[in-house]
PLY file of the C-alpha trace (Angstrom):
ply
format ascii 1.0
element vertex 171
property float x
property float y
property float z
element edge 170
property int vertex1
property int vertex2
end_header
3.09 20.38 -12.46
4.99 20.71 -16.09
6.10 17.13 -17.70
9.63 18.53 -17.74
9.60 18.54 -13.56
7.82 15.49 -13.30
10.40 13.69 -15.45
12.76 14.90 -13.11
11.26 12.73 -10.15
13.45 9.32 -10.29
11.78 6.07 -10.49
10.70 4.53 -7.58
13.70 1.77 -7.93
16.37 4.32 -7.35
15.16 4.39 -3.73
15.30 0.79 -3.02
18.80 0.74 -1.98
18.85 3.43 0.55
15.61 2.07 2.13
17.37 -1.32 2.23
20.08 0.64 4.53
17.28 1.62 7.04
17.42 -1.36 9.61
14.24 -3.69 8.97
13.07 -3.31 12.60
12.71 0.33 12.04
10.80 0.01 9.00
8.46 -2.52 10.72
7.67 -0.62 13.84
7.02 2.30 11.24
4.93 0.18 9.39
2.98 -1.44 12.37
2.30 2.30 13.81
0.55 3.46 10.56
-1.30 0.15 10.81
-2.65 0.68 13.99
-3.18 4.49 13.60
-5.32 3.87 10.54
-7.06 0.98 11.34
-7.84 2.03 15.22
-11.39 2.19 15.20
-12.32 -0.93 13.54
-9.73 -2.98 15.71
-11.22 -1.37 18.68
-14.71 -2.39 17.54
-13.64 -5.89 16.34
-13.96 -5.44 12.90
-10.81 -7.80 12.04
-11.67 -10.22 15.05
-12.67 -12.81 12.27
-9.38 -12.75 10.59
-7.29 -13.36 14.02
-4.44 -15.61 13.56
-3.83 -14.78 9.64
-1.15 -13.20 7.67
-1.37 -11.18 4.70
2.13 -10.07 2.85
2.51 -6.73 1.32
5.36 -6.72 -1.44
6.39 -3.07 -3.08
8.37 -4.73 -5.80
9.90 -1.88 -7.14
11.43 -1.02 -3.44
12.15 -4.39 -2.91
10.12 -4.12 0.44
8.02 -6.80 2.08
6.19 -6.88 5.12
4.08 -9.68 7.07
1.00 -8.41 8.62
-0.18 -11.05 11.50
-4.14 -9.65 12.12
-4.54 -10.64 15.98
-7.69 -9.84 17.92
-7.89 -6.08 18.40
-4.22 -5.73 17.13
-1.83 -6.12 14.27
1.80 -6.73 14.17
4.13 -6.11 11.35
6.55 -9.61 11.16
9.87 -10.11 9.37
10.26 -10.35 5.85
11.10 -14.16 6.58
7.64 -14.98 7.41
5.64 -16.99 5.41
2.33 -15.34 4.27
-1.11 -17.07 3.52
-2.13 -14.41 0.97
0.51 -11.63 -0.49
-0.78 -8.79 -2.63
2.08 -7.50 -4.85
2.64 -4.69 -6.80
4.61 -1.49 -7.69
4.73 1.85 -5.20
2.68 3.97 -7.62
-0.13 1.35 -8.01
-0.37 0.33 -4.09
-0.38 4.30 -3.53
-3.12 4.54 -5.88
-5.08 1.76 -4.21
-4.59 3.24 -0.83
-5.60 6.76 -1.80
-8.54 5.05 -3.61
-7.86 6.93 -6.46
-8.22 3.77 -8.55
-10.15 0.82 -7.51
-8.87 -2.95 -6.54
-10.56 -4.61 -9.55
-9.29 -2.11 -12.01
-5.41 -2.69 -10.59
-5.83 -6.64 -10.35
-7.43 -6.79 -14.05
-4.85 -4.64 -15.52
-2.49 -6.93 -13.85
-0.77 -3.84 -11.77
-1.28 -5.79 -8.80
-0.94 -9.48 -8.18
-2.44 -11.67 -5.26
-1.18 -14.60 -4.51
-1.71 -17.40 -1.86
-5.16 -17.77 -0.10
-7.20 -15.67 -2.13
-10.07 -15.74 0.00
-8.02 -14.42 2.80
-6.80 -11.38 0.41
-10.60 -10.72 -0.69
-11.87 -10.79 2.54
-9.25 -8.00 3.45
-9.85 -6.11 0.61
-13.86 -6.02 1.40
-13.18 -4.98 4.89
-10.89 -2.13 3.78
-13.29 -1.19 1.06
-15.90 -0.72 3.75
-13.55 1.43 6.25
-15.12 4.83 5.86
-12.46 7.32 4.17
-13.62 9.67 6.89
-12.01 7.78 9.60
-8.87 7.90 8.09
-6.71 10.70 9.79
-7.33 14.11 7.26
-3.42 14.24 7.34
-2.62 10.86 6.06
-5.67 11.36 3.63
-4.50 14.32 2.13
-0.62 12.52 2.00
-2.09 9.79 0.50
-4.20 11.38 -2.15
-1.49 14.03 -3.55
1.42 11.10 -3.04
-0.35 8.95 -5.18
-1.42 11.85 -7.82
2.46 12.96 -8.08
3.51 9.36 -8.52
1.00 8.76 -11.36
1.52 11.80 -13.27
5.33 11.21 -12.77
4.99 7.70 -14.04
3.14 8.98 -16.85
5.42 11.71 -17.53
8.79 9.14 -17.37
6.89 6.64 -20.03
6.14 9.52 -22.16
2.31 9.03 -21.59
-0.09 12.20 -22.60
-2.75 13.53 -20.14
-2.12 12.35 -16.79
1.15 14.23 -16.52
-0.23 17.27 -16.77
-3.30 16.78 -14.20
-1.49 17.51 -11.18
0 1
1 2
2 3
3 4
4 5
5 6
6 7
7 8
8 9
9 10
10 11
11 12
12 13
13 14
14 15
15 16
16 17
17 18
18 19
19 20
20 21
21 22
22 23
23 24
24 25
25 26
26 27
27 28
28 29
29 30
30 31
31 32
32 33
33 34
34 35
35 36
36 37
37 38
38 39
39 40
40 41
41 42
42 43
43 44
44 45
45 46
46 47
47 48
48 49
49 50
50 51
51 52
52 53
53 54
54 55
55 56
56 57
57 58
58 59
59 60
60 61
61 62
62 63
63 64
64 65
65 66
66 67
67 68
68 69
69 70
70 71
71 72
72 73
73 74
74 75
75 76
76 77
77 78
78 79
79 80
80 81
81 82
82 83
83 84
84 85
85 86
86 87
87 88
88 89
89 90
90 91
91 92
92 93
93 94
94 95
95 96
96 97
97 98
98 99
99 100
100 101
101 102
102 103
103 104
104 105
105 106
106 107
107 108
108 109
109 110
110 111
111 112
112 113
113 114
114 115
115 116
116 117
117 118
118 119
119 120
120 121
121 122
122 123
123 124
124 125
125 126
126 127
127 128
128 129
129 130
130 131
131 132
132 133
133 134
134 135
135 136
136 137
137 138
138 139
139 140
140 141
141 142
142 143
143 144
144 145
145 146
146 147
147 148
148 149
149 150
150 151
151 152
152 153
153 154
154 155
155 156
156 157
157 158
158 159
159 160
160 161
161 162
162 163
163 164
164 165
165 166
166 167
167 168
168 169
169 170
């Protein structure tokens, strides 16, 4: 896609107001369904049972979104934004997409300070290691495609918007 077309894609922060207009229960329900779908195998196998009772926060800073994911035995629940998280991962939507799509690894994003981990870092690292061990093939194909293409587009649009060379024309 050309740099000119990519520059027409608005920065993610412009999507924050419409997202804030959506009912929080609807956002939490959708997020919970997505997590359940992605982690169905590991949850059923008890891979997250050691983390039962723990709460991990996720903040998408440029979209002004925040979730707290409570890990239970064989299930997860998305709690309200007022819930206190033991550990929180925070970053821009593009960087979180790059992490989720496995186009960039967590260490790179953390060392470049594009993602932050606050609170109980041991919990954050345990969840990260667990997700890193999750075989990519166990994630539904449609979701893998959406994550990969969405992350590539977001990275290219960010590069075009900031006038960076190279990545804007690679998608």
